[in-house]
All heavy atoms as an XYZ file, in Angstrom:
841
protein
N       3.888     -5.791      6.762
C       4.119     -7.280      6.699
C       5.387     -7.569      7.563
O       6.417     -6.895      7.340
C       4.314     -7.716      5.283
C       3.107     -7.475      4.372
S       3.361     -8.002      2.709
C       3.298     -9.768      2.848
N       5.345     -8.635      8.364
C       6.507     -8.976      9.085
C       7.592     -9.540      8.196
O       8.738     -9.258      8.350
C       6.149     -9.931     10.234
C       5.351     -9.268     11.374
O       5.531     -8.072     11.517
O       4.609     -9.980     11.976
N       7.143    -10.442      7.321
C       8.038    -11.010      6.352
C       7.340    -11.191      5.039
O       6.138    -11.360      4.934
C       8.469    -12.406      6.829
C       9.308    -12.412      8.038
C       9.758    -13.775      8.504
O       9.725    -14.752      7.668
O      10.225    -13.922      9.657
N       8.167    -11.245      3.987
C       7.593    -11.556      2.615
C       8.202    -12.836      2.142
O       9.418    -12.951      2.151
C       7.867    -10.394      1.621
C       7.467    -10.748      0.232
C       7.177     -9.125      2.041
N       7.392    -13.803      1.856
C       7.837    -15.048      1.261
C       8.109    -14.868     -0.213
O       7.216    -14.598     -0.946
C       6.845    -16.170      1.575
C       7.305    -17.516      1.119
O       8.201    -17.634      0.281
O       6.682    -18.474      1.603
N       9.402    -14.954     -0.592
C       9.740    -14.733     -1.969
C       9.133    -15.746     -2.933
O       9.039    -15.501     -4.139
C      11.229    -14.708     -2.159
C      11.868    -13.441     -1.411
C      13.349    -13.354     -1.653
O      13.876    -13.955     -2.613
O      13.970    -12.636     -0.857
N       8.717    -16.867     -2.399
C       8.161    -17.995     -3.243
C       6.649    -17.951     -3.251
O       6.062    -18.638     -4.114
C       8.665    -19.296     -2.758
C      10.185    -19.456     -2.645
C      10.841    -19.166     -3.939
O      10.448    -19.683     -4.992
N      11.886    -18.361     -3.912
N       6.066    -17.195     -2.331
C       4.640    -17.252     -2.203
C       3.897    -16.387     -3.176
O       4.293    -15.295     -3.542
C       4.238    -16.814     -0.725
C       2.766    -16.879     -0.463
C       2.452    -16.473      0.967
C       1.003    -16.506      1.236
N       0.671    -16.263      2.646
N       2.717    -16.813     -3.579
C       1.782    -16.080     -4.395
C       0.694    -15.594     -3.445
O      -0.030    -16.444     -2.925
C       1.238    -16.842     -5.563
C       0.444    -15.969     -6.446
C       0.123    -16.648     -7.809
O       0.822    -17.546     -8.229
O      -0.879    -16.217     -8.430
N       0.575    -14.341     -3.228
C      -0.370    -13.777     -2.317
C      -1.680    -13.581     -3.096
O      -1.871    -12.688     -3.855
C       0.079    -12.431     -1.717
C       1.278    -12.625     -0.848
C       2.626    -12.725     -1.328
C       1.120    -12.709      0.560
C       3.669    -12.823     -0.467
C       2.178    -12.884      1.377
C       3.518    -12.959      0.835
O       4.543    -13.150      1.696
N      -2.612    -14.518     -2.814
C      -3.893    -14.489     -3.545
C      -5.071    -14.449     -2.571
O      -6.247    -14.243     -3.002
C      -4.051    -15.618     -4.533
C      -3.041    -15.488     -5.698
C      -3.894    -16.987     -3.818
N      -4.822    -14.705     -1.297
C      -5.894    -14.787     -0.384
C      -6.151    -13.395      0.328
O      -5.241    -12.769      0.727
C      -5.585    -15.791      0.720
C      -6.650    -16.062      1.738
C      -6.247    -17.122      2.750
O      -5.636    -18.109      2.328
O      -6.544    -16.948      3.900
N      -7.422    -12.986      0.346
C      -7.841    -11.788      1.014
C      -7.679    -11.985      2.531
O      -8.483    -12.776      3.108
C      -9.265    -11.401      0.566
C      -9.761    -10.186      1.217
C      -9.326     -8.894      0.676
C     -10.689    -10.138      2.265
C      -9.745     -7.745      1.299
C     -11.160     -8.967      2.831
C     -10.681     -7.775      2.292
O     -11.153     -6.582      2.829
N      -6.716    -11.333      3.126
C      -6.483    -11.568      4.548
C      -5.995    -10.260      5.274
O      -4.971    -10.214      5.890
C      -5.385    -12.643      4.699
N      -6.845     -9.230      5.238
C      -6.454     -7.990      5.854
C      -6.200     -8.038      7.380
O      -5.385     -7.356      7.915
C      -7.572     -7.007      5.541
C      -8.695     -7.839      5.146
C      -8.167     -9.156      4.624
N      -6.986     -8.922      8.037
C      -6.769     -8.978      9.509
C      -5.456     -9.647      9.803
O      -4.814     -9.238     10.843
C      -7.883     -9.855     10.142
C      -9.230     -9.117     10.155
C     -10.265     -9.855     10.906
N     -11.496     -9.053     10.894
C     -12.657     -9.557     10.987
N     -12.790    -10.906     11.196
N     -13.721     -8.808     10.962
N      -4.967    -10.508      8.994
C      -3.650    -11.198      9.232
C      -2.522    -10.124      9.200
O      -1.542    -10.281      9.931
C      -3.392    -12.213      8.138
C      -2.020    -12.833      8.263
C      -1.807    -13.898      7.144
O      -2.725    -14.329      6.410
N      -0.592    -14.366      7.053
N      -2.731     -9.076      8.485
C      -1.674     -8.050      8.341
C      -1.975     -6.744      9.037
O      -1.341     -5.769      8.783
C      -1.367     -7.794      6.802
C      -0.899     -9.040      6.120
C      -1.774     -9.748      5.361
C       0.395     -9.536      6.294
C      -1.372    -10.949      4.681
C       0.798    -10.668      5.659
C      -0.042    -11.366      4.839
O       0.398    -12.498      4.260
N      -3.030     -6.726      9.873
C      -3.398     -5.552     10.598
C      -3.581     -4.375      9.694
O      -3.062     -3.258      9.950
C      -2.393     -5.253     11.703
C      -2.824     -4.160     12.688
O      -4.077     -4.105     12.938
O      -1.996     -3.450     13.165
N      -4.353     -4.530      8.649
C      -4.574     -3.491      7.612
C      -5.500     -2.453      8.121
O      -6.304     -2.654      9.076
C      -5.177     -4.114      6.388
S      -3.998     -5.227      5.520
N      -5.440     -1.280      7.490
C      -6.359     -0.207      7.729
C      -7.259     -0.072      6.489
O      -6.781     -0.303      5.356
C      -5.683      1.158      8.041
C      -4.902      1.072      9.308
C      -4.811      1.572      6.852
N      -8.525      0.189      6.656
C      -9.454      0.329      5.523
C      -9.491      1.813      5.079
O      -9.560      2.733      5.935
C     -10.833     -0.101      5.968
N      -9.337      2.048      3.806
C      -9.405      3.313      3.198
C     -10.408      3.273      2.057
O     -10.265      2.373      1.165
C      -8.056      3.835      2.742
C      -8.152      5.236      2.032
C      -6.997      3.851      3.819
N     -11.413      4.185      2.042
C     -12.394      4.119      1.022
C     -11.827      4.292     -0.352
O     -10.851      5.093     -0.481
C     -13.461      5.241      1.309
C     -14.700      5.081      0.537
N     -14.801      5.532     -0.786
C     -15.854      4.472      0.848
C     -16.038      5.243     -1.222
N     -16.745      4.597     -0.284
N     -12.345      3.550     -1.358
C     -11.729      3.622     -2.655
C     -11.769      5.053     -3.259
O     -10.858      5.341     -4.048
C     -12.422      2.594     -3.567
C     -13.872      2.859     -3.799
O     -14.531      3.375     -2.902
O     -14.337      2.479     -4.926
N     -12.662      5.879     -2.936
C     -12.691      7.290     -3.436
C     -11.421      7.991     -3.020
O     -10.853      8.800     -3.749
C     -13.871      8.085     -2.969
C     -15.168      7.534     -3.692
O     -15.113      6.873     -4.698
O     -16.292      7.884     -3.148
N     -10.974      7.761     -1.767
C      -9.761      8.430     -1.260
C      -8.548      7.991     -2.113
O      -7.730      8.813     -2.486
C      -9.533      8.088      0.185
C     -10.568      8.576      1.088
S     -10.346     10.417      1.214
C     -11.719     10.790      2.292
N      -8.421      6.699     -2.346
C      -7.248      6.186     -3.102
C      -7.388      6.502     -4.610
O      -6.383      6.825     -5.231
C      -7.102      4.649     -2.901
C      -6.681      4.225     -1.540
C      -6.586      2.723     -1.494
C      -5.335      4.879     -1.215
N      -8.599      6.557     -5.136
C      -8.765      6.903     -6.543
C      -8.240      8.280     -6.834
O      -7.678      8.546     -7.904
C     -10.247      6.788     -6.890
O     -10.670      5.473     -6.865
N      -8.401      9.188     -5.872
C      -7.916     10.543     -6.104
C      -6.376     10.607     -6.084
O      -5.830     11.597     -6.519
C      -8.488     11.482     -5.003
O      -7.908     11.190     -3.727
N      -5.716      9.554     -5.638
C      -4.275      9.522     -5.635
C      -3.716      8.672     -6.753
O      -2.494      8.536     -6.807
C      -3.791      8.934     -4.289
C      -4.276      9.647     -3.041
C      -3.780      8.790     -1.815
C      -3.762     11.036     -2.981
N      -4.592      8.144     -7.633
C      -4.120      7.233     -8.650
C      -2.940      7.647     -9.481
O      -1.982      6.965     -9.703
C      -5.232      6.793     -9.555
C      -4.925      5.692    -10.469
C      -6.166      5.202    -11.205
O      -7.258      5.723    -11.070
O      -5.982      4.233    -11.957
N      -2.926      8.949     -9.902
C      -1.862      9.466    -10.726
C      -0.533      9.413    -10.010
O       0.484      9.032    -10.557
C      -2.128     10.887    -11.199
N      -0.554      9.838     -8.735
C       0.656      9.810     -7.922
C       1.126      8.408     -7.600
O       2.327      8.126     -7.535
C       0.457     10.510     -6.641
C       0.294     12.048     -6.784
C       0.137     12.735     -5.461
C      -0.026     14.209     -5.659
N      -0.195     14.939     -4.373
N       0.206      7.478     -7.432
C       0.557      6.106     -7.117
C       1.029      5.281     -8.328
O       1.726      4.299     -8.092
C      -0.626      5.430     -6.465
C      -1.205      6.001     -5.174
C      -2.467      5.272     -4.711
C      -0.118      5.980     -4.070
N       0.686      5.734     -9.476
C       0.988      4.966    -10.681
C       2.485      4.812    -10.964
O       2.911      3.882    -11.631
C       0.315      5.596    -11.920
O       0.881      6.831    -12.192
N       3.304      5.658    -10.420
C       4.744      5.582    -10.582
C       5.469      4.782     -9.612
O       6.690      4.576     -9.666
N       4.771      4.394     -8.511
C       5.479      3.680     -7.446
C       5.708      2.255     -7.802
O       4.813      1.464     -8.293
C       4.617      3.717     -6.183
C       4.446      5.164     -5.714
C       5.097      2.844     -5.044
C       3.484      5.408     -4.534
N       6.923      1.788     -7.663
C       7.302      0.396     -7.964
C       6.687     -0.560     -6.939
O       6.760     -0.358     -5.734
C       8.802      0.192     -7.924
C       9.284     -1.095     -8.505
C      10.788     -1.159     -8.552
N      11.340     -1.319     -7.230
C      11.756     -2.513     -6.763
N      11.628     -3.575     -7.464
N      12.215     -2.625     -5.523
N       6.007     -1.567     -7.458
C       5.278     -2.566     -6.642
C       5.357     -3.919     -7.299
O       6.030     -4.123     -8.269
C       3.778     -2.220     -6.550
O       3.218     -2.090     -7.839
C       3.594     -0.816     -5.804
N       4.744     -4.904     -6.648
C       4.587     -6.273     -7.143
C       3.159     -6.647     -7.085
O       2.510     -6.360     -6.122
C       5.493     -7.228     -6.369
C       6.899     -6.886     -6.354
C       7.528     -6.014     -5.481
C       7.768     -7.383     -7.366
C       8.879     -5.674     -5.504
C       9.090     -7.059     -7.430
C       9.645     -6.224     -6.474
O      10.971     -5.860     -6.539
N       2.734     -7.409     -8.113
C       1.341     -7.855     -8.094
C       1.281     -9.386     -7.765
O       1.796    -10.193     -8.474
C       0.713     -7.633     -9.494
C       0.665     -6.149     -9.865
C       1.201     -5.733    -11.081
C       0.175     -5.201     -9.017
C       1.155     -4.377    -11.441
C       0.173     -3.843     -9.324
C       0.674     -3.464    -10.552
N       0.713     -9.652     -6.577
C       0.515    -10.958     -6.074
C       1.769    -11.719     -5.652
O       1.690    -12.591     -4.778
C      -0.285    -11.859     -7.047
C      -1.619    -11.384     -7.341
N      -2.659    -11.530     -6.441
C      -2.108    -10.637     -8.424
C      -3.768    -11.005     -6.996
N      -3.461    -10.407     -8.136
N       2.928    -11.512     -6.227
C       4.138    -12.142     -5.815
C       5.315    -11.284     -6.252
O       5.213    -10.408     -7.127
C       4.201    -13.558     -6.388
O       4.601    -13.481     -7.767
N       6.509    -11.597     -5.677
C       7.701    -10.857     -6.095
C       8.170    -11.190     -7.509
O       9.076    -10.620     -8.008
C       8.822    -11.111     -5.019
C       8.488    -10.622     -3.617
C       9.665    -10.864     -2.682
C       8.109     -9.124     -3.609
N       7.473    -12.170     -8.120
C       7.838    -12.577     -9.480
C       7.118    -11.644    -10.518
O       7.318    -11.789    -11.732
C       7.410    -14.003     -9.774
C       8.244    -14.988     -9.029
O       9.317    -14.653     -8.615
O       7.807    -16.193     -8.846
N       6.230    -10.774    -10.004
C       5.425     -9.920    -10.950
C       5.610     -8.425    -10.649
O       4.753     -7.848    -10.015
C       3.996    -10.316    -10.832
C       3.643    -11.662    -11.345
C       2.155    -11.881    -11.416
N       1.881    -13.293    -11.704
C       1.290    -14.121    -10.830
N       0.825    -13.722     -9.699
N       1.092    -15.404    -11.194
N       6.728     -7.906    -11.033
C       6.957     -6.426    -10.727
C       6.012     -5.568    -11.603
O       5.540     -5.945    -12.656
C       8.357     -6.211    -11.213
C       8.732     -7.314    -12.161
C       7.845     -8.516    -11.795
N       5.635     -4.463    -11.061
C       4.775     -3.515    -11.716
C       4.883     -2.127    -11.086
O       5.881     -1.848    -10.422
N       3.888     -1.280    -11.387
C       3.855      0.037    -10.842
C       2.419      0.336    -10.391
O       1.482     -0.053    -11.113
C       4.357      1.072    -11.891
C       5.817      0.978    -12.119
N       6.346      0.147    -13.080
C       6.819      1.608    -11.501
C       7.648      0.280    -13.031
N       8.010      1.166    -12.179
N       2.302      1.078     -9.313
C       0.962      1.452     -8.835
C       0.318      0.294     -8.064
O       0.935     -0.686     -7.750
N      -0.962      0.467     -7.835
C      -1.732     -0.518     -7.050
C      -2.546     -1.413     -7.937
O      -3.161     -0.853     -8.947
C      -2.652      0.198     -6.093
C      -2.008      1.090     -5.009
C      -3.013      1.772     -4.135
C      -1.032      0.283     -4.175
N      -2.702     -2.628     -7.664
C      -3.607     -3.564     -8.307
C      -5.014     -3.236     -7.726
O      -5.254     -3.630     -6.581
C      -3.236     -4.943     -8.108
N      -5.787     -2.505     -8.454
C      -7.104     -2.101     -7.885
C      -8.001     -3.255     -7.568
O      -8.869     -3.119     -6.673
C      -7.792     -1.084     -8.851
C      -6.971      0.172     -8.911
C      -6.093      0.566     -9.908
C      -6.869      1.154     -7.939
N      -5.479      1.710     -9.599
C      -5.934      2.106     -8.386
C      -7.481      1.411     -6.714
C      -5.611      3.298     -7.701
C      -7.159      2.543     -6.024
C      -6.200      3.465     -6.439
N      -7.913     -4.356     -8.244
C      -8.806     -5.506     -7.993
C      -8.010     -6.761     -7.539
O      -8.483     -7.846     -7.656
C      -9.672     -5.800     -9.225
O      -8.825     -6.117    -10.331
N      -6.794     -6.504     -7.135
C      -5.973     -7.651     -6.690
C      -5.084     -7.276     -5.484
O      -5.351     -6.272     -4.826
N      -4.059     -8.054     -5.310
C      -3.211     -7.832     -4.169
C      -1.876     -7.187     -4.613
O      -1.281     -7.656     -5.655
C      -2.940     -9.109     -3.406
C      -4.263     -9.601     -2.823
C      -1.865     -8.945     -2.326
C      -4.249    -10.942     -2.220
N      -1.407     -6.183     -3.932
C      -0.193     -5.466     -4.264
C       0.777     -5.619     -3.139
O       0.374     -5.337     -1.928
C      -0.431     -4.009     -4.539
O      -1.499     -3.838     -5.486
C       0.803     -3.294     -5.098
N       2.022     -5.891     -3.381
C       3.100     -5.922     -2.406
C       3.872     -4.617     -2.677
O       4.323     -4.365     -3.827
C       3.967     -7.145     -2.494
C       3.266     -8.455     -2.430
C       4.207     -9.611     -2.767
C       2.648     -8.668     -1.017
N       4.068     -3.817     -1.672
C       4.787     -2.554     -1.796
C       6.082     -2.649     -1.063
O       6.124     -2.777      0.179
C       3.938     -1.380     -1.230
C       2.504     -1.397     -1.878
C       4.614     -0.065     -1.495
C       1.491     -0.609     -1.145
N       7.226     -2.582     -1.786
C       8.542     -2.789     -1.113
C       8.922     -1.525     -0.294
O       8.457     -0.427     -0.532
C       9.511     -2.962     -2.299
C       8.878     -2.234     -3.504
C       7.371     -2.428     -3.234
N       9.834     -1.740      0.663
C      10.262     -0.657      1.533
C      10.760      0.623      0.767
O      10.444      1.718      1.177
C      11.401     -1.245      2.388
C      11.066     -2.704      2.338
C      10.452     -3.042      1.029
N      11.472      0.347     -0.322
C      11.998      1.503     -1.058
C      10.912      2.405     -1.727
O      11.109      3.545     -2.084
C      13.009      1.116     -2.087
C      12.569      0.159     -3.103
C      12.725     -1.316     -2.746
O      12.882     -1.649     -1.567
O      12.593     -2.170     -3.706
N       9.684      1.856     -1.858
C       8.603      2.631     -2.396
C       7.783      3.312     -1.377
O       6.889      4.154     -1.742
C       7.717      1.704     -3.252
O       8.422      1.160     -4.348
N       7.962      3.010     -0.161
C       7.099      3.612      0.892
C       7.229      5.085      1.077
O       6.198      5.769      1.327
C       7.329      2.868      2.194
C       6.907      1.390      2.217
C       7.195      0.733      3.523
C       5.468      1.223      1.825
N       8.415      5.709      0.985
C       8.449      7.160      1.051
C       7.622      7.829     -0.020
O       6.898      8.827      0.287
C       9.914      7.489      0.886
C      10.668      6.250      1.408
C       9.775      5.087      0.968
N       7.566      7.339     -1.205
C       6.746      7.980     -2.287
C       5.261      7.711     -1.991
O       4.417      8.585     -2.220
C       7.133      7.345     -3.595
N       4.920      6.536     -1.438
C       3.550      6.316     -1.065
C       3.103      7.247      0.108
O       2.059      7.850      0.053
C       3.409      4.832     -0.549
C       2.032      4.402     -0.084
C       0.959      4.551     -1.155
C       2.080      2.949      0.465
N       4.000      7.422      1.105
C       3.727      8.333      2.160
C       3.515      9.754      1.669
O       2.498     10.426      2.046
C       4.887      8.318      3.168
C       4.634      9.164      4.371
C       3.916      8.657      5.454
C       5.128     10.448      4.458
C       3.750      9.449      6.547
C       4.917     11.281      5.581
C       4.275     10.770      6.625
O       4.007     11.499      7.754
N       4.359     10.165      0.753
C       4.192     11.519      0.207
C       2.824     11.665     -0.579
O       2.223     12.690     -0.461
C       5.400     11.795     -0.779
C       5.247     13.112     -1.573
C       5.219     14.320     -0.714
O       5.747     14.321      0.433
O       4.607     15.347     -1.066
N       2.473     10.637     -1.321
C       1.239     10.724     -2.101
C       0.041     10.810     -1.076
O      -0.878     11.649     -1.347
C       1.097      9.459     -2.899
N       0.080     10.035     -0.031
C      -1.081     10.052      0.928
C      -1.095     11.392      1.671
O      -2.141     12.001      1.794
C      -0.927      8.884      1.876
C      -1.876      8.983      3.030
C      -1.138      7.506      1.149
N       0.004     11.823      2.164
C       0.013     13.023      2.984
C      -0.145     14.289      2.200
O      -0.534     15.347      2.776
C       1.331     13.146      3.855
O       2.459     13.139      3.020
C       1.405     12.012      4.829
N       0.094     14.243      0.931
C      -0.131     15.494      0.067
C      -1.574     15.526     -0.488
O      -1.898     16.487     -1.160
C       0.904     15.502     -1.011
O       0.680     14.452     -1.967
N      -2.320     14.560     -0.177
C      -3.729     14.578     -0.653
C      -4.508     15.774     -0.087
O      -4.321     16.178      1.065
C      -4.465     13.334     -0.197
O      -5.845     13.365     -0.377
N      -5.369     16.271     -0.907
C      -6.183     17.413     -0.476
C      -7.132     17.002      0.641
O      -7.570     17.837      1.432
C      -7.015     17.936     -1.701
N      -7.438     15.725      0.749
C      -8.316     15.192      1.799
C      -7.580     14.799      3.025
O      -8.233     14.441      4.027
C      -9.022     13.941      1.254
C      -9.867     14.274      0.042
O     -10.600     15.269     -0.010
N      -9.783     13.430     -0.953
N      -6.288     14.843      3.096
C      -5.539     14.305      4.230
C      -5.917     14.863      5.578
O      -6.187     14.103      6.485
C      -4.019     14.487      3.963
C      -3.152     13.862      5.064
C      -3.012     12.482      5.144
C      -2.552     14.679      5.960
C      -2.302     11.947      6.172
C      -1.836     14.099      7.021
C      -1.677     12.753      7.071
N      -5.927     16.176      5.688
C      -6.247     16.722      7.023
C      -7.623     16.356      7.547
O      -7.829     16.363      8.703
C      -6.105     18.256      6.943
C      -4.705     18.755      6.754
C      -3.812     18.329      7.937
O      -4.190     18.307      9.046
O      -2.638     17.897      7.592
N      -8.571     16.093      6.681
C      -9.920     15.807      7.073
C     -10.296     14.335      7.023
O     -11.451     13.980      7.199
C     -10.942     16.668      6.229
C     -10.596     18.116      6.291
N     -10.783     18.860      7.368
C     -10.093     18.890      5.329
C     -10.407     20.083      7.109
N      -9.943     20.174      5.876
N      -9.324     13.478      6.809
C      -9.633     12.046      6.583
C      -8.887     11.201      7.665
O      -7.665     10.974      7.564
C      -9.199     11.606      5.184
O      -9.256     10.221      5.145
N      -9.650     10.706      8.643
C      -9.020      9.772      9.622
C      -8.414      8.542      8.914
O      -7.474      7.935      9.355
C     -10.171      9.380     10.525
C     -11.206     10.427     10.368
C     -11.031     10.983      8.995
N      -9.115      8.124      7.799
C      -8.622      6.951      7.059
C      -7.210      7.243      6.498
O      -6.312      6.382      6.609
C      -9.550      6.645      5.831
C     -10.943      6.262      6.267
C     -11.847      6.268      5.044
O     -11.773      7.157      4.164
O     -12.660      5.237      4.969
N      -7.022      8.338      5.848
C      -5.705      8.627      5.259
C      -4.651      8.934      6.338
O      -3.514      8.481      6.180
C      -5.781      9.854      4.337
C      -6.526      9.614      3.014
C      -6.611     10.910      2.174
C      -5.905      8.474      2.204
N      -5.045      9.519      7.425
C      -4.114      9.734      8.496
C      -3.674      8.388      9.166
O      -2.492      8.190      9.495
C      -4.682     10.663      9.576
C      -4.732     12.097      9.027
C      -5.002     13.104     10.136
N      -6.010     12.803     11.088
C      -7.361     13.117     10.873
N      -7.739     13.763      9.831
N      -8.217     12.773     11.772
N      -4.632      7.448      9.219
C      -4.244      6.157      9.752
C      -3.376      5.401      8.790
O      -2.434      4.701      9.254
N      -3.654      5.533      7.543
C      -2.764      4.945      6.564
C      -1.339      5.586      6.592
O      -0.360      4.803      6.547
C      -3.346      5.070      5.118
C      -2.502      4.597      3.911
C      -2.181      3.072      4.153
C      -3.229      4.836      2.658
N      -1.265      6.850      6.704
C       0.052      7.494      6.804
C       0.809      7.007      8.037
O       2.044      6.749      7.939
C      -0.143      9.044      6.839
N       0.160      6.831      9.129
C       0.792      6.295     10.328
C       1.348      4.909     10.061
O       2.441      4.540     10.463
C      -0.198      6.276     11.541
C      -0.512      7.649     12.096
O       0.243      8.632     11.773
O      -1.486      7.778     12.799
N       0.492      4.084      9.444
C       0.929      2.717      9.092
C       2.113      2.676      8.175
O       3.097      1.917      8.353
C      -0.244      1.966      8.467
C      -0.001      0.565      8.064
C      -0.102     -0.457      9.133
C      -1.499     -0.516      9.821
N      -1.430     -1.575     10.819
N       2.131      3.556      7.160
C       3.274      3.639      6.274
C       4.548      4.141      7.017
O       5.609      3.544      6.796
C       2.949      4.591      5.071
C       1.821      4.148      4.239
C       4.169      4.813      4.213
C       1.217      5.198      3.301
N       4.451      5.095      7.881
C       5.554      5.613      8.626
C       6.178      4.524      9.441
O       7.390      4.377      9.550
C       5.139      6.765      9.526
N       5.335      3.699     10.066
C       5.857      2.569     10.882
C       6.522      1.552      9.992
O       7.592      0.965     10.417
C       4.669      1.841     11.645
C       4.293      2.679     12.914
C       3.262      2.014     13.691
N       1.964      2.337     13.135
C       0.867      1.607     13.118
N       0.879      0.440     13.731
N      -0.236      2.083     12.663
N       5.998      1.274      8.859
C       6.660      0.338      7.919
C       7.993      0.861      7.445
O       8.951      0.098      7.336
C       5.754     -0.018      6.772
N       8.035      2.169      7.237
C       9.356      2.792      6.809
C      10.435      2.599      7.904
O      11.525      2.183      7.634
C       9.144      4.282      6.483
C       8.367      4.417      5.150
C      10.499      4.967      6.346
C       7.901      5.873      4.903
N      10.032      2.938      9.114
C      10.923      2.778     10.230
C      11.434      1.397     10.430
O      12.547      1.126     10.819
C      10.296      3.302     11.549
C      10.191      4.854     11.578
C       9.816      5.307     12.988
N       8.519      4.820     13.450
C       7.396      5.407     13.260
N       7.297      6.460     12.511
N       6.265      4.847     13.743
N      10.558      0.406     10.182
C      10.859     -0.993     10.384
C      11.453     -1.653      9.133
O      11.844     -2.823      9.150
C       9.666     -1.811     10.833
N      11.535     -0.861      8.001
C      12.065     -1.357      6.717
C      11.288     -2.627      6.323
O      11.867     -3.639      5.991
C      13.543     -1.659      6.854
C      14.160     -1.869      5.512
O      13.756     -1.167      4.519
O      15.110     -2.705      5.377
N       9.966     -2.530      6.244
C       9.070     -3.650      5.937
C       8.303     -3.375      4.704
O       8.041     -2.243      4.302
C       8.111     -3.919      7.082
C       8.735     -4.226      8.408
C       8.479     -5.656      8.843
N       9.295     -6.046      9.901
C       8.848     -6.086     11.165
N       7.610     -5.742     11.418
N       9.630     -6.521     12.113
N       7.833     -4.474      4.099
C       6.861     -4.370      2.937
C       5.501     -4.024      3.485
O       5.174     -4.312      4.663
C       6.746     -5.725      2.234
C       7.819     -5.992      1.213
C       9.125     -6.232      1.555
C       7.489     -5.967     -0.159
C      10.054     -6.528      0.575
C       8.426     -6.255     -1.139
C       9.690     -6.548     -0.750
O      10.655     -6.799     -1.716
N       4.652     -3.454      2.666
C       3.235     -3.347      2.925
C       2.441     -4.127      1.930
O       2.970     -4.449      0.869
C       2.801     -1.847      2.919
C       3.419     -1.082      4.076
S       2.740      0.617      4.163
C       1.097      0.307      4.824
N       1.231     -4.445      2.278
C       0.354     -5.181      1.377
C      -0.935     -4.455      1.215
O      -1.433     -3.851      2.173
C       0.111     -6.622      1.876
C      -0.566     -7.480      0.856
C      -0.658     -6.625      3.232
C      -0.564     -8.994      1.162
N      -1.509     -4.402     -0.077
C      -2.727     -3.714     -0.382
C      -3.648     -4.762     -0.947
O      -3.255     -5.492     -1.836
C      -2.446     -2.590     -1.344
C      -3.660     -1.948     -1.975
N      -4.116     -2.283     -3.221
C      -4.479     -1.044     -1.486
C      -5.163     -1.611     -3.429
N      -5.454     -0.821     -2.413
N      -4.887     -4.787     -0.464
C      -5.853     -5.767     -0.920
C      -6.880     -5.186     -1.839
O      -8.070     -5.541     -1.748
C      -6.544     -6.406      0.333
C      -5.617     -7.359      1.110
C      -5.021     -7.003      2.199
C      -5.338     -8.607      0.538
C      -4.207     -7.846      2.916
C      -4.553     -9.500      1.202
C      -3.974     -9.105      2.401
N      -6.489     -4.376     -2.783
C      -7.479     -3.918     -3.804
C      -8.627     -3.128     -3.154
O      -8.615     -2.762     -1.994
N      -9.618     -2.827     -4.059
C     -10.747     -2.067     -3.608
C     -12.027     -2.826     -3.738
O     -12.069     -3.853     -4.419
C     -10.858     -0.727     -4.313
C     -10.860     -0.913     -5.852
C      -9.713      0.194     -3.914
C     -11.122      0.341     -6.630
């Protein structure tokens, strides 16, 4: 995400707006335990939480991205999954740019 509006409630499904990568839910489901401890926000910065909102929108702050990257790259499926490798690349770019990421559920 280029910018996060602190007043906005992110409720609209808009993956193209944020140049998202698609990852099959089975891939992310296998990471659920690792992802559950990552600090996130559900729909807006007014709703802190942990892990991903599986049926909603999650905002992932820059400080949580290294843990997300570790969870993705340590997956048993990582080497054989173009989806996970693409996601890891996206996370790495967000880390370098100190940006939030957005997840649009499954």
